[in-house]
N, C-alpha and C positions, 0 to 999 in steps of 0.2 A: 537648363542651357538650350540658348538655342542651337539648329544645327545649320544654319540660313547663313549663307555668306558672308563675309566680312565685307566686299563690296555692293552687297543689296545694303546692308546694315546702314552702311555710312553713307550712301545716296540717300534712303529714308529720313537719318539723323539730321542729317545736315546740306544736302545740297538744295539751292534755291529751285523753287515748282512749287506741284502742287497735285495733290489725287484725282484721277479721274475716278465717281462711282457711276461704274454701267452694274448694279446689281438690283435692277427692280425686278421683282419675284412674281408669283402666282397672283398676288392679289394686285399688285400694282403695274403690271405689264400692259394690260387694257388701255389704261390711260396713256403710258407712255405711246403706244401705239396710235394711239388717236391723235395725241398733239405730233405724231408724224407725220401723220394723214393716213391711217389706215385702219378702217373704221370696224366691229364689228361682224361686219355682215361678208368680212373678206373671211373670216377663219369660222370654223364648225366643231374646233376640239381644242385641246390643249395642246396637242402635239403642233398642228397647224400653227396655233400664235404663237409659241414657241419658237417655232422655225422661222418666223415672220420676223420675230424679235432680235432672233440670231444674226438676220440678213441685214439689219436696221446697226446691230451693234459691229458685223463684220465689215460695214460701209466707215463707220466712225475708226476701227481699228486701224483700217488699210488706208485710210488716208492720209498724205504727206507729211500734214503736221501734225498728228497723233504719235508722236518719239518722247525719247526721253532726255530730252534738250529742255521741255518743260513741264512734262506730267513725270511727275516720280514713282507714281503709282496706280496701278488700275483695280477698282474694288468689283470682281467678277460674282454672279449668280451661279449657283452649285452646275445649272445646267450649259449656264455657259462655258466653266471650266472642261465641261465633259465634251466637249464639241471641237470643232476645229477652224482654222482661219490660214487659208492657203496652205489648204494641205499640211499644218500641223498645229498641236493642241495647245488650246488658246494661251496657258498661262506660259509655254515654250516662246511660241509667236510674240508675245510680251516683252517674255526679256530678250527675245532677240532684237528687238527696239529699244532695249536698255530701260525697261519698265517693267516696275515692280509688281508682282502678281499677289493679290490678295485675295479671298473670300468669304461671302456674305454666309456665315452658319445659322442663324436665326431663322426660327418657323413664323415668326411674325409674332403679335401682340394677343395678348389675354385681354380681357371684360378691363375696364376702369375702376379701381378701384385705389381708394384714399388719396383722387388728385392724378393718378397714376396709372400707366400699362406697361406691367412687366411684360415680359416677354413670354410666349408659351412654352413649354417644356421641351428643350434639345435633347431628347431622348436616343438618339441617332447621332450625336455628337462624339463619340470614340470613332466610329466607324468613317464620320467623313472626314474629321480629322487625317486621320491613317488614306484617305484619296485624295487629298488635300498634298499629304507629305512628298505622296509617289506623283504627282503632278510641278513639284518644287514649289506649291505655295509658300510665300514668305511669313503671311499672316491673315488673321480674319479681321471679320466686324460683325457687331451682333448691335441692333437699335431696339433702345427700350422707349416710352415718350410719357413727360411729365406734365401735365396740364394745367395742374396749381402750387400752390406754394403750401405745400404740407407735408411738415418733416417728419411722418412717418411713412408716408408714401415713397419721399424721395429716399430715405434712407434702405427702404425696400427695393428699392431699383439697384441703389449701388452696391447692394448684398448680393444681388444677383448676378448683377453681371460680373462682380469683380470673383464669385463663386464659379461662372463657367471661364473669367479668364484664367485661373488658379489651374484649371483642367487644360487649358488649351497652352499654356504654358510648359506646362510637364510633358504636353506632347511635343514640343521643341518649334512652336509656331508662337507670332507674336500678336495679342489680342489688340483690335481697337474697340474698345468701349465707348458706345455710342448711349448714353440717356440725353436723347432731345428734347431741350425746352418747348413746349409750341407758343410760335410767336404768335398766336393767338390768346396764349394765356391772361388771364386777367391782371395777375401779380408776377408779372413773368422775371424783373427786377429781382423780387426777395424768392424767386424761387432759386436762380440762377445762383445767390448767394448762399442760398441751402445748400444746394447742388455742389457747390466750391469748397465748403466744410466737410462734406460728406466723403466727397473723393480725397479733399488733405488726408483726412483719418486713414482711411484705406490704402494710399499710395505711401503714407509713412509707414504702416504697418507691414509693406513687403519689403522684402529681405533686398540685401544693397546689390544684388547681381540684376535684380527681374527689368524687366522691359514692358514697358504698356504703350498703348497709344492713345489718345480721349479723342472723339469726335464729336465736339459740340455746339448749340446754339451760339449764331455771333452775340455775345451778352449785351444787352443794355450800355453798360457802363463798360467802353473799350480800356483792355488789358485786366478784367478782370480775373483771367485764370493766369496770371503771369505767376505767380508763385508756383503753378503745377507745373507751369512750361520751363521752369529752371532746374525742378527735380532731377535731376539725371536717370533716374527710372523711369522718367517720362521723356520715350525720343521724339514725340512730335506732340503739338494740338493741332488737330483742324477743325476747321468753319465747317458744319454744313448751311446749306442754302434756306433749310427751312420753308418755302415758298412763296420768300422773297423773288422777284425778277432778278437776271441777272445785273442788271444794271443798280439796282437798290444794293442786294448781297456784295458786290462787289466794290459799293462804297462805304460800304459798314466795314468790311473789312480791312480796306484800306488804313480806316484808324485804329485797327489792331493790330497793334507791334508782335504779340505772341503765338498767331495763328496763322496759318496758309491753307487756302481752299480744298476742300474735296465734297466737290458741288457733284449732283446727281441732273435733274430737271433742268439746272440752270446753264448746263454746259450744252446741253441739247437742245435748249431752247431756240425756235427759227427753223430748228432742220427738217425737213419733209422728204418723204419717197419721191414726190413728184420734179425735184429740184436736178438740176444737172448734175454730172458728177463735180464739174466746174461750181457751180455754184453750193451745192453741197459743201464743195471743200473749201471752199473761201468763208464760206459763213461758219464752218467748224475752226477754221483759220482764226477767224476775227475774235471768235469765244476764246478759245485758248490764249488766245495772247491777253484778252484783257482779264481773265481770271489770272493770269499769270502776275501780271502786274500788280495785280492786286494782291498778290500772295505775297510779292517779293518786293517794293519796293513803298513802303509805308508813309504816311503825313498825317503826323499829331491830330 
């Protein structure tokens, strides 16, 4: 049973809005910094790189438009959780803005096998979950990737995700399960159908009081995951942007009645270090509003 507050649970389960994914980790940080206008020659160690990305995230988190009126939750990278924003631990700062904190816990992807990339073993998970609880983190997120419609591979991904989800739930946190279907998959629609069926089997086997969330690629067929969203054990179905531009991701999301956004790169698209605070805040505000509208106001 989770130790998280009823107020946070109710917000995550039913409030209008979306999730901000600010969880780029070691492997994806250089590209995130490059899009922000910081080239690799600006840093010469991991410490310098993570310092720069934390400064970027701090600018996002402290922006006037970034609050709980439209953003339900934010997913953090481990180093972001351990750092401070305006003199406060990041997770506590977020909840002060009525934004529920989550933590990315996976250690990256293994090599492709059977058309999928499983997660590398998360061998320090118990210790990380203990630290997350100290920071009052509500839940976790972990990502694996489906490249093709291979039933064996997709079954393996779902089994691995739910295995770790059981461990996370036992520690009192709510897991976000993210088996991303690549938007460049040659058989994307078939892969999504196989994934839906595999997810159904695992969700139906959960105890009645279990709580999980799903973070999935926006499906080719709108509403494909509607039956999962209707299961009381699935407290939200989130959509990842998956390499689509913000405009395209929002256009696709608007047509899906059961998903809300959990965007990363698409949320930060167009933000650069060289912008004045006025320019930066206006650009982020426009992004937040566009993603909020696509998450809340659906068009058939």
